[in-house]
Steps between C-alpha positions, in 0.01 A plus 500: 500500500520865591744621764377606835590853405266501200201731549171375598238511228123483519321204346123485449378132526156382386446146628172341390351212707434157360139451436290421816809569713320701773475206752881434468572879521310530830661182637854619444450880534630510872830319395523731190464811715754375749751416239487857373642617833821296444593713196690838512274793581596647156358198308129516538394861436120434467287207405157347522233285354335581155125462530234383260288801613522778764407425855158630573466722810397289801576165328704287735518191272831388357569704188529317166873522436653418171873566545747751653664820393824607669779746480841379615846645528765280357827537306409266220199324350670163584504605877127548477430170325724314750305654789160443345571131431553442871169657603235267632252655257726345224592172665135461630369554146303819563684732261538368141866592491520412120248781431663757739629835357799667640535860364780757569325791668565844617273649770386861468296475814454247781279549810290291715123520526 
C-alpha cells in the first residue's frame, strides 16, 4: 500500500458491461452516481458510458451502452481495484469486472465539452 505522500497517478479504466446489462445499469445508475460523490474530488477525473453507436441528433431514447470508460487519480492500481470492487456497477453485475482493463495513463489534455 502506498503512503499518503505518494503522488497521485492517472489510471485509464475500460469496464465492459456484461451482455444484456442495460436494464440493470439503468436500475442502479442513481445509486452509482450518488456513490461517486463520496470519493475524494481527485479520484474521478472524467468518466462516462461507452456506446454501441453515436447518439443521433434529436434522439431522446436511452442510448445503447456497452460499458464505461473512466480516468481516475489514485496512488496505486490496487487502490483503483479496491474502489471499483465496491461500486454498485460491479456488485450489481453491470460491469464485467473480470474483463476490465486498468492502464497507467498520463493526460496531455483534459477539458469538458
